[in-house]
C-alpha positions in Angstrom: 34.3 31.9 -20.3 34.1 34.7 -17.8 31.9 37.2 -19.6 31.3 40.5 -17.7 27.8 41.4 -18.7 28.5 45.0 -17.4 30.8 45.6 -20.3 29.8 46.5 -23.8 30.3 44.0 -26.6 32.4 45.4 -29.3 32.0 43.6 -32.6 35.1 43.4 -34.9 35.5 42.8 -38.6 36.9 39.4 -39.4 38.2 38.1 -42.8 37.9 34.3 -43.4 40.4 32.5 -45.6 40.1 28.9 -46.6 43.4 27.3 -47.9 42.8 24.2 -50.1 43.8 22.8 -53.4 40.6 20.7 -53.5 37.7 22.8 -52.0 35.6 25.3 -53.8 32.7 27.4 -52.3 30.4 24.4 -52.5 32.7 22.1 -50.6 34.1 24.6 -48.0 32.2 23.2 -45.0 34.9 24.3 -42.5 34.7 27.9 -43.9 30.9 27.8 -43.6 31.1 26.7 -39.9 33.5 29.6 -39.2 31.5 32.1 -41.1 28.3 31.0 -39.2 30.1 31.3 -35.8 31.6 34.7 -36.6 28.2 36.2 -37.4 26.4 34.3 -34.6 29.0 35.8 -32.1 28.0 39.3 -33.2 31.1 40.0 -35.4 31.0 41.1 -39.0 32.3 38.8 -41.8 34.3 41.5 -43.6 35.6 39.3 -46.4 35.9 35.6 -47.4 38.1 33.9 -50.0 39.6 30.5 -50.9 43.3 30.3 -51.9 45.2 27.3 -53.1 48.0 25.8 -51.0 50.5 28.3 -52.3 52.6 30.4 -49.8 52.9 33.3 -52.2 49.2 33.4 -52.9 48.4 33.1 -49.2 50.9 35.8 -48.4 49.4 38.2 -50.9 45.9 37.6 -49.5 47.2 38.1 -45.9 48.9 41.4 -46.9 45.9 42.7 -48.8 43.7 42.1 -45.7 46.2 43.3 -43.2 46.4 46.5 -45.1 42.7 47.0 -45.3 41.7 49.2 -42.4 38.3 47.6 -42.3 39.6 44.2 -41.2 40.6 43.7 -37.6 41.4 40.0 -37.7 41.9 37.1 -40.2 41.0 33.5 -39.5 42.2 30.9 -41.9 41.4 27.3 -42.2 43.5 24.6 -43.8 47.2 24.3 -44.8 48.5 23.8 -41.3 49.5 20.1 -41.5 52.8 18.4 -42.3 52.5 17.7 -46.0 54.5 19.4 -48.6 51.5 21.4 -49.7 50.7 22.7 -46.2 52.2 26.2 -46.1 49.9 28.5 -44.2 52.2 28.9 -41.2 55.1 29.7 -43.6 53.0 32.3 -45.3 52.0 33.7 -41.9 55.6 33.9 -40.8 56.5 36.1 -43.8 54.0 38.8 -42.8 53.9 38.6 -38.9 55.4 41.1 -36.5 54.8 38.9 -33.4 53.9 35.3 -32.9 51.2 34.3 -30.4 52.7 31.1 -29.2 50.0 30.3 -26.7 47.3 30.0 -29.3 48.9 26.9 -31.0 49.7 25.4 -27.6 46.1 25.9 -26.3 44.7 24.7 -29.6 46.6 21.4 -29.4 45.6 21.0 -25.8 41.9 21.4 -26.7 42.2 19.2 -29.8 43.8 16.5 -27.8 40.6 16.0 -25.9 38.9 15.3 -29.3 41.5 13.5 -31.5 44.1 12.4 -29.0 47.7 12.3 -30.0 46.9 13.0 -33.7 46.8 16.7 -32.6 50.7 16.8 -32.8 50.2 16.9 -36.6 48.6 20.4 -36.3 50.6 23.5 -36.8 47.8 25.8 -35.8 49.3 29.2 -35.1 48.5 32.9 -34.5 50.3 36.2 -35.0 50.0 39.9 -35.1 50.9 41.7 -38.3 50.8 45.5 -38.6 47.9 45.7 -36.1 45.9 42.9 -37.4 45.4 39.5 -35.8 46.0 36.3 -37.8 44.7 33.0 -36.7 45.5 29.7 -38.7 43.4 26.7 -37.9 43.4 23.2 -39.5 40.9 22.6 -42.3 38.7 19.9 -40.6 35.2 20.8 -39.4 36.1 19.5 -35.9 39.3 21.7 -35.7 37.5 24.9 -36.6 34.9 24.1 -34.0 37.6 23.5 -31.5 39.5 26.7 -32.4 36.5 29.0 -32.5 34.5 27.5 -29.6 37.5 26.8 -27.4 39.6 30.0 -27.9 38.4 32.6 -30.4 34.9 33.0 -29.2 36.2 34.1 -25.9 39.3 36.0 -26.8 37.4 38.0 -29.6 34.7 39.0 -27.1 35.5 42.3 -25.5 33.6 41.3 -22.4 35.8 38.3 -21.6 37.7 38.6 -18.3 40.3 38.8 -17.1 41.6 39.9 -20.6 40.9 39.5 -24.3 42.4 40.3 -27.7 39.9 43.0 -28.5 40.9 45.3 -25.7 44.5 45.1 -27.0 43.6 46.2 -30.5 44.2 49.9 -30.0 47.7 49.2 -28.8 48.9 46.7 -31.4 50.7 49.3 -33.5 52.6 50.8 -30.6 56.4 51.1 -30.8 
């Protein structure tokens, strides 16, 4: 990470969504890990929720948070696998304006170092929707650590050089 200490850190507001048919608040360890990292990085945890693996419900949650001017980014965990119930990428595709292909590619490269070829089963992805960033990570504790520590901690830090997601935020709605 190339942090330019001469630049001012700009905290952003991040909503956290856990997608799971089996986890409630007491079992949401991957969500807890992300929440801790968001706050420890200096950002605000603007909202947090759990939705079942249901594309319509996930889409409704995404849309509500995208339309909330207090939320700059959404990070989800879960629902990115290959089973029939894994529908987070499909829900994201319904709301997105632009896909951020490099996010999934980089996530799988980082994840390969941890879990080897099993990383091909991940459909981690990211997008921009109506000026809001969306990031979908797998639901395992290791995956959220890889995604946050290896990508999001840097890209959501306004001091990161040579560029970062935060500096683009004022221009995301340009036409």
